[in-house]
C-alpha positions as CSV (number, residue, x, y, z in Angstrom):
1,M,-80.8,46.4,21.2
2,G,-78.0,43.9,21.1
3,V,-74.2,45.3,21.3
4,A,-72.2,44.7,18.3
5,I,-69.0,42.8,19.5
6,T,-65.8,43.3,17.6
7,P,-64.1,40.2,17.0
8,P,-60.6,40.2,18.2
9,T,-57.6,41.2,15.1
10,V,-55.9,38.1,14.4
11,G,-52.0,39.1,13.0
12,P,-49.7,36.3,11.4
13,V,-49.0,33.5,13.6
14,S,-45.1,33.4,14.3
15,P,-43.5,30.0,14.3
16,P,-42.6,28.7,17.5
17,K,-39.0,29.2,18.7
18,R,-37.0,26.0,18.4
19,S,-35.2,25.5,21.8
20,S,-31.8,25.1,22.0
21,Y,-31.9,21.3,22.6
22,Y,-33.5,21.1,19.2
23,I,-31.0,22.9,17.5
24,W,-28.1,20.7,19.0
25,E,-30.0,17.6,18.6
26,K,-29.8,18.5,14.9
27,A,-26.3,19.8,15.0
28,A,-24.4,17.4,16.9
29,P,-23.7,14.4,14.3
30,Y,-22.0,16.9,11.9
31,V,-20.3,18.3,15.4
32,F,-19.3,14.8,16.1
33,I,-18.0,14.0,12.3
34,S,-16.2,17.3,12.2
35,P,-13.0,16.5,13.2
36,F,-12.4,14.0,10.7
37,F,-13.2,16.1,8.0
38,I,-11.0,19.4,9.7
39,L,-7.9,16.7,10.2
40,F,-8.6,15.5,6.5
41,G,-9.2,18.6,4.8
42,I,-5.7,19.8,6.6
43,F,-3.4,16.8,6.3
44,G,-5.2,14.9,3.5
45,A,-6.8,17.2,0.9
46,F,-4.8,20.3,0.9
47,P,-1.4,18.7,0.6
48,I,-2.9,16.9,-2.4
49,L,-3.9,20.0,-4.0
50,F,-1.1,22.0,-3.0
51,A,1.1,19.3,-4.5
52,V,-0.6,20.0,-7.7
53,W,0.3,23.7,-7.9
54,I,3.7,22.9,-6.6
55,S,4.3,20.4,-9.5
56,F,3.6,23.5,-12.1
57,Q,6.5,25.7,-10.2
58,D,10.2,25.4,-9.7
59,W,9.5,25.2,-6.0
60,K,12.1,25.5,-3.4
61,S,10.6,26.8,-0.6
62,V,7.7,29.1,0.6
63,R,9.0,32.4,-0.7
64,S,11.2,30.9,-3.5
65,S,9.0,29.9,-6.6
66,E,9.1,30.3,-10.5
67,Y,6.0,28.7,-12.7
68,V,7.2,26.5,-15.4
69,G,3.7,25.1,-16.5
70,F,4.6,21.6,-17.7
71,K,8.2,21.7,-17.6
72,N,8.6,19.2,-14.7
73,Y,6.5,16.8,-16.5
74,A,8.1,16.9,-19.4
75,R,11.1,16.3,-18.0
76,L,10.3,12.5,-16.9
77,F,10.6,11.5,-20.3
78,T,14.1,12.5,-20.6
79,D,15.4,11.7,-17.1
80,D,17.4,8.5,-17.2
81,S,16.7,8.1,-13.2
82,F,12.8,8.2,-13.3
83,H,13.0,5.3,-16.2
84,I,15.6,3.3,-14.6
85,A,13.5,3.6,-10.8
86,L,9.9,2.6,-13.2
87,S,11.6,-0.3,-14.6
88,N,13.5,-1.6,-11.3
89,T,9.8,-1.3,-9.5
90,I,7.9,-2.9,-12.4
91,I,10.2,-5.8,-12.3
92,L,10.3,-6.1,-8.7
93,G,6.1,-5.7,-9.0
94,I,6.2,-8.8,-11.4
95,L,8.0,-10.9,-8.8
96,V,6.6,-9.5,-5.4
97,V,3.3,-9.8,-6.6
98,P,2.5,-13.4,-7.4
99,L,5.4,-14.7,-4.9
100,M,3.1,-12.3,-2.5
101,I,-0.4,-14.1,-3.6
102,I,1.0,-17.7,-3.7
103,F,2.9,-17.3,-0.4
104,S,0.3,-16.0,1.7
105,L,-2.9,-17.6,0.2
106,S,-0.7,-21.2,0.6
107,L,-0.2,-20.0,4.6
108,A,-3.7,-19.0,5.0
109,N,-5.0,-22.4,3.5
110,V,-2.2,-24.4,6.2
111,L,-3.6,-22.0,9.3
112,N,-7.3,-22.5,8.3
113,Q,-6.9,-25.9,8.9
114,P,-7.7,-27.2,12.6
115,I,-4.1,-27.9,13.7
116,R,-2.6,-27.7,17.2
117,G,-1.5,-24.1,17.9
118,R,-2.6,-22.3,14.6
119,V,-3.2,-19.0,16.6
120,I,0.5,-19.3,17.7
121,Y,1.6,-19.7,13.7
122,R,-0.8,-16.8,12.8
123,T,0.6,-14.7,15.5
124,A,4.1,-15.2,14.7
125,Y,3.6,-14.8,10.4
126,F,2.0,-11.4,11.3
127,L,4.5,-10.4,13.8
128,P,6.7,-9.0,10.6
129,V,4.0,-6.3,10.2
130,V,4.1,-4.9,13.6
131,T,8.1,-5.0,14.0
132,S,10.2,-2.2,14.0
133,L,11.3,-1.6,10.3
134,V,14.4,0.3,11.3
135,V,15.6,-2.9,13.5
136,V,14.4,-5.3,10.7
137,G,16.6,-3.1,7.9
138,I,19.7,-3.0,10.3
139,L,19.1,-6.9,10.7
140,F,18.8,-7.4,7.1
141,D,21.5,-5.3,6.1
142,F,23.9,-6.7,8.1
143,F,23.0,-10.4,7.3
144,L,22.6,-9.4,3.2
145,G,25.4,-6.4,3.0
146,S,28.2,-6.8,5.6
147,V,31.3,-8.3,5.1
148,Y,31.2,-9.6,8.9
149,S,28.1,-11.6,8.5
150,P,27.4,-15.2,9.2
151,L,27.6,-16.2,5.6
152,G,30.8,-13.5,4.9
153,S,32.3,-15.7,7.8
154,I,31.7,-18.9,6.4
155,L,33.1,-17.7,2.9
156,Q,36.1,-16.7,4.5
157,I,36.8,-19.9,5.9
158,F,36.8,-21.9,2.5
159,G,39.2,-18.4,1.3
160,I,36.0,-16.9,-0.8
161,E,36.0,-13.3,-0.9
162,Y,32.6,-11.9,0.1
163,K,31.8,-8.3,-0.7
164,G,27.8,-8.3,0.5
165,L,24.8,-9.2,-1.4
166,T,23.7,-5.5,-1.5
167,N,26.6,-4.1,-2.7
168,Q,26.4,-6.4,-5.8
169,P,24.1,-5.0,-8.5
170,V,22.8,-8.5,-9.3
171,F,21.7,-9.5,-6.1
172,V,20.2,-5.9,-4.9
173,K,16.5,-6.8,-6.1
174,P,16.6,-10.3,-4.5
175,A,17.6,-8.6,-1.2
176,I,14.9,-6.3,-1.6
177,L,12.5,-9.1,-2.7
178,V,13.2,-11.2,0.3
179,M,12.8,-8.3,2.9
180,I,9.4,-7.4,1.1
181,L,7.8,-10.9,1.3
182,W,9.5,-11.3,4.8
183,R,7.3,-7.8,6.2
184,W,4.1,-8.6,3.9
185,V,3.1,-11.9,3.6
186,G,2.1,-12.1,6.9
187,Y,-0.5,-9.3,6.2
188,N,-1.8,-11.0,3.2
189,M,-2.3,-14.0,4.6
190,M,-4.6,-12.5,7.4
191,I,-6.6,-10.9,4.0
192,M,-6.8,-14.3,2.6
193,L,-7.7,-16.0,5.8
194,A,-10.6,-13.7,6.3
195,G,-11.9,-14.7,2.8
196,L,-11.2,-18.6,3.4
197,Q,-13.2,-18.4,6.5
198,S,-16.1,-17.2,4.6
199,I,-16.2,-20.5,2.3
200,P,-18.7,-23.1,3.6
201,H,-17.4,-25.7,4.8
202,E,-20.1,-28.2,3.5
203,L,-18.4,-27.6,-0.2
204,Y,-15.6,-29.4,1.1
205,E,-17.0,-32.0,2.5
206,A,-18.9,-32.8,-0.6
207,A,-16.1,-32.7,-2.5
208,R,-14.2,-35.3,-0.3
209,I,-17.4,-37.6,-0.5
210,D,-17.2,-37.1,-4.2
211,G,-13.5,-38.3,-3.7
212,A,-11.7,-35.2,-4.5
213,S,-8.2,-34.7,-3.1
214,G,-7.2,-31.9,-0.7
215,I,-5.2,-30.4,-4.0
216,Q,-8.5,-30.8,-6.1
217,A,-10.4,-29.4,-3.6
218,F,-7.9,-26.1,-3.2
219,L,-8.1,-25.8,-7.3
220,N,-11.6,-26.1,-7.9
221,I,-13.5,-24.8,-4.8
222,T,-10.6,-22.3,-3.1
223,V,-9.1,-20.7,-6.2
224,P,-12.4,-19.8,-7.9
225,L,-14.0,-18.6,-4.7
226,M,-11.4,-16.7,-3.3
227,R,-11.0,-14.3,-6.6
228,R,-12.1,-11.6,-5.7
229,V,-10.2,-11.6,-2.3
230,I,-7.0,-12.6,-4.8
231,A,-7.5,-9.7,-6.6
232,F,-7.9,-7.3,-3.8
233,A,-5.0,-8.9,-2.3
234,A,-2.9,-8.0,-5.6
235,I,-4.2,-4.6,-6.0
236,L,-3.0,-3.7,-2.7
237,S,0.5,-5.5,-3.1
238,T,0.6,-3.2,-6.5
239,I,-0.1,-0.5,-4.8
240,G,2.3,-1.0,-1.8
241,M,5.1,-2.1,-4.4
242,F,5.0,1.4,-6.3
243,N,5.0,3.2,-2.6
244,I,7.7,0.8,-1.1
245,F,10.6,2.9,0.8
246,E,11.8,2.0,4.1
247,E,12.9,-1.4,2.7
248,A,14.9,-0.4,-0.4
249,Y,16.0,2.7,1.8
250,M,17.5,0.7,4.6
251,L,19.1,-1.8,2.3
252,V,20.6,0.1,-0.4
253,G,19.9,4.2,0.6
254,T,18.4,7.0,-1.5
255,G,21.0,6.2,-4.4
256,G,19.6,2.6,-5.4
257,G,22.8,0.8,-4.6
258,P,25.4,-0.2,-6.8
259,D,24.0,0.8,-10.7
260,R,21.2,2.2,-9.2
261,A,19.9,-1.4,-9.2
262,G,17.7,-0.8,-6.4
263,L,16.3,2.3,-7.4
264,L,12.5,2.3,-7.0
265,M,9.8,5.3,-7.5
266,G,9.8,5.9,-3.7
267,L,13.4,6.4,-3.5
268,I,13.4,8.9,-6.3
269,I,10.4,11.1,-4.9
270,Y,12.1,11.0,-1.5
271,R,15.5,12.1,-3.0
272,Q,14.5,14.7,-5.7
273,A,12.5,16.2,-2.4
274,F,14.7,16.1,0.4
275,V,18.2,15.9,-0.8
276,S,18.4,17.6,-4.0
277,F,15.2,20.1,-2.7
278,K,13.6,19.8,-6.1
279,F,9.8,19.9,-4.9
280,G,8.3,20.9,-7.7
281,Y,10.0,17.9,-10.0
282,A,9.5,15.6,-6.9
283,S,5.5,16.7,-7.1
284,A,5.3,15.7,-10.6
285,L,7.1,12.3,-10.0
286,A,4.6,11.1,-7.5
287,Y,1.7,12.1,-9.6
288,A,3.1,10.3,-12.2
289,N,3.3,7.4,-10.1
290,A,-0.7,7.7,-8.6
291,V,-0.8,7.7,-12.5
292,I,0.5,4.4,-12.9
293,I,-0.8,2.8,-10.0
294,I,-4.3,3.9,-11.1
295,A,-4.2,2.4,-14.3
296,L,-2.6,-0.5,-12.9
297,S,-5.3,-0.8,-10.5
298,F,-8.1,-0.8,-13.1
299,L,-6.2,-3.1,-15.3
300,Q,-6.4,-5.7,-12.4
301,I,-10.1,-5.1,-11.5
302,F,-11.1,-5.4,-14.7
303,A,-9.1,-8.5,-16.0
304,S,-10.5,-10.0,-12.2
305,E,-14.0,-9.2,-13.1
306,R,-13.8,-10.6,-16.6
307,A,-12.3,-14.0,-15.2
308,A,-15.1,-14.2,-12.7
309,S,-17.7,-13.8,-15.5
310,D,-15.8,-16.2,-17.7
């Protein structure tokens, strides 16, 4: 008679323990990218969200705030300084953006040609972008605003009284315009240059064989193929124009110069926040400025896409 063998009792199989190396391998990518999100959350997302809360407050300090609802936003419709700053910014934007596109595209088209020393020329035109704006502002203020500038000295020889361009309302906007173009044309030129280098050279060769002149090739090949790049540069220039601060501040200060002719959106936001310490109203101004920028950007995108489809 045989002996019955009882099979061993098989319990639930526990999953194998994952090694620390396996866990680290899965978590490592998130650990390495976490500094960006931490810094963005602290210095990016939090200030944006906190400014929304401040815009509904009469906020003067951490311990002094009072909820006022939409009072700060309602004030925008009756604030004369806001209307002047907005109109000045729009006027300068209407002048700056087309001139910026024309100058930067023209320079990029010239420096895209196989001319001697073009690397040196590209560097020279881009140099104002990386030059200290404080030094540039002092020089521009001396040449345009000081009675002891070379222009003032020449006019004094002929007995003409010179008060400085930035001390006269009619010349304030042109002075800011010149400084903005001088500084940012080189930046937009590099954007245009990158777009031009993506155009196949064979198209220009075919146009030359067909007898097209340089201007005809530029208007019928370069401009149509650069339409999206031009739209991108125009959007960046528009955004930059509504955020201009340093150039105007160095020439006319926070007050905007005589008759507030140089008062821009960046200046009035800074003035309300750090001169008048009205942080709630400054936040409302900043968000109104952001809404205007977004609306203009979408309008430009829509116009460029419609032109491209036609």
